[in-house]
C-alpha positions, 0 to 999 in steps of 0.5 A, spaced: 530 539 514 533 544 509 531 551 506 531 548 499 527 542 501 522 546 505 521 550 499 520 545 494 515 541 498 511 547 499 511 548 492 509 541 491 504 541 496 500 547 493 500 543 486 497 537 490 492 541 493 490 544 486 489 537 484 484 534 489 481 541 489 480 541 482 476 534 483 472 537 488 474 532 493 476 534 501 483 531 500 486 524 498 486 518 502 492 514 501 492 506 503 499 505 502 504 509 506 510 506 510 511 508 517 515 503 522 519 503 528 525 508 526 531 503 526 526 498 522 525 504 517 533 506 517 534 498 515 529 499 509 532 505 507 539 502 507 537 496 503 534 501 498 541 505 498 544 499 496 539 496 491 538 490 494 536 483 490 529 484 492 529 491 488 532 488 482 538 492 482 534 498 480 537 505 483 532 507 488 533 514 491 528 515 497 525 522 496 522 523 503 528 521 507 525 525 513 524 524 521 517 521 523 514 528 525 516 531 518 513 525 514 506 526 518 506 533 517 508 533 510 502 528 508 498 533 512 500 539 508 499 535 501 492 534 504 492 527 505 486 526 510 487 518 512 493 514 510 496 507 513 503 505 517 504 499 512 509 495 516 511 487 515 515 482 519 521 478 515 522 473 520 518 469 526 517 473 533 517 480 529 509 481 527 506 482 534 512 487 536 510 491 530 503 491 531 504 494 538 508 499 535 503 501 530 497 501 535 501 506 539 503 510 532 495 510 530 493 512 537 498 519 537 496 520 529 489 520 528 489 521 521 493 514 520 488 508 519 490 503 525 495 498 521 497 491 523 501 485 520 502 478 520 506 472 519 505 464 519 507 462 526 504 458 531 501 465 535 499 468 528 491 467 530 492 470 537 496 476 535 491 478 529 485 477 534 489 482 539 490 487 533 483 487 531 481 488 538 485 494 539 482 497 533 486 495 527 483 497 521 487 494 515 493 489 515 499 489 511 502 482 508 508 482 504 509 476 500 516 478 497 520 480 504 516 475 508 518 469 503 512 465 505 506 462 502 499 466 503 496 460 503 500 457 509 496 453 513 498 457 519 495 463 516 488 460 515 485 462 521 487 469 521 485 470 514 478 467 517 478 472 522 480 478 517 474 475 512 469 475 518 470 482 520 471 485 513 478 488 515 482 490 508 489 486 507 494 490 503 498 484 500 504 485 496 504 479 492 506 481 485 513 479 482 515 486 481 520 489 481 524 482 483 520 475 484 520 471 490 519 464 492 511 465 493 510 471 489 505 471 483 498 470 482 498 462 483 498 462 491 493 468 491 488 464 487 489 458 492 488 463 498 482 466 495 479 459 493 479 458 500 477 465 503 473 468 497 470 474 501 477 476 504 477 483 502 484 483 499 487 489 496 493 487 491 499 492 492 502 495 486 496 493 481 500 486 482 506 488 478 508 485 473 502 480 473 497 486 472 492 482 467 492 476 472 491 480 478 485 484 474 482 477 473 482 475 480 479 482 481 473 481 476 472 474 479 472 476 486 468 482 488 472 483 494 478 484 491 481 491 490 488 493 487 492 499 489 496 504 484 502 504 488 508 506 483 504 503 477 503 508 471 509 512 473 515 514 469 519 510 473 515 503 473 513 504 466 521 504 464 521 496 466 514 494 468 509 497 463 502 497 464 499 494 458 495 499 454 490 494 452 488 493 459 486 500 461 478 499 459 478 493 465 481 499 469 475 503 468 470 498 469 473 496 476 473 504 478 470 502 484 475 497 486 482 501 485 485 505 491 490 510 491 497 508 494 503 511 493 509 508 497 510 514 501 516 516 503 520 511 499 518 513 492 524 515 487 520 521 485 515 526 488 508 524 490 505 529 485 508 524 480 503 518 482 497 523 481 499 526 475 500 519 472 493 517 474 490 523 471 494 521 464 491 515 464 485 519 461 479 515 465 475 521 467 474 525 473 469 521 476 474 515 476 480 519 479 475 522 484 473 514 486 480 512 486 483 518 490 478 518 495 471 516 495 473 508 494 477 508 500 472 513 504 467 508 503 471 502 504 473 505 511 467 509 513 470 515 513 
């Protein structure tokens, strides 16, 4: 890491620590951070560098393009008490391999909430059970990249297992920044009709179908939303959150969770926190979102 980067990130770490200490919190809990096998992550970064179709043609520089150990250390410097290793398959036969990697990463990274993933294929139920037995505490489903229907019958028994165990699932299912074949609220509505107690965390606040996913959270008391990239200047420039929905955010304050997309953000980590603060929903709301809701959900 260059001297310039080290100096900038030390300054940012101080800002972030001032943010959470000012709220009388012991730190932050971030439910949406990405760690994955190095060659997979490099391909993801290459995709961002070329503004691939799933990014809607947006220019998207990676702010924290660092080696794995440096990224972990940086989150620790920021005061992130717990984080995830969000990873996802885009084809059959990939999920079990990713889950094995994630189990090892969680073993050598105690602050990581052991993360797993899934994909519709004949052995989905078996490897989801294997991951749960190995200690997985949260799952990631990426409907846009995976290009599958979350209500696919091959996933049904796995959703049942995750519902039964109360295991949260972070699902990228909104149609932003570019729609996919199965994105949007309709497939998720069908899934929840079948598994109404599934502990679902809608990534990116459901961008851009914010209000439709708020509807689901209001209807199903196990549905949560994460803040990943929402409310930031970057996202507000092309998919703004509707101001009229802010009171609904306040009312759902016990089911909104901090997520950031670290390390893949096109802006500094502190900006996500400042964007939440600028919603002016109060210190209690910020404390719940930035730490307490996730602490309760994961028994930390």
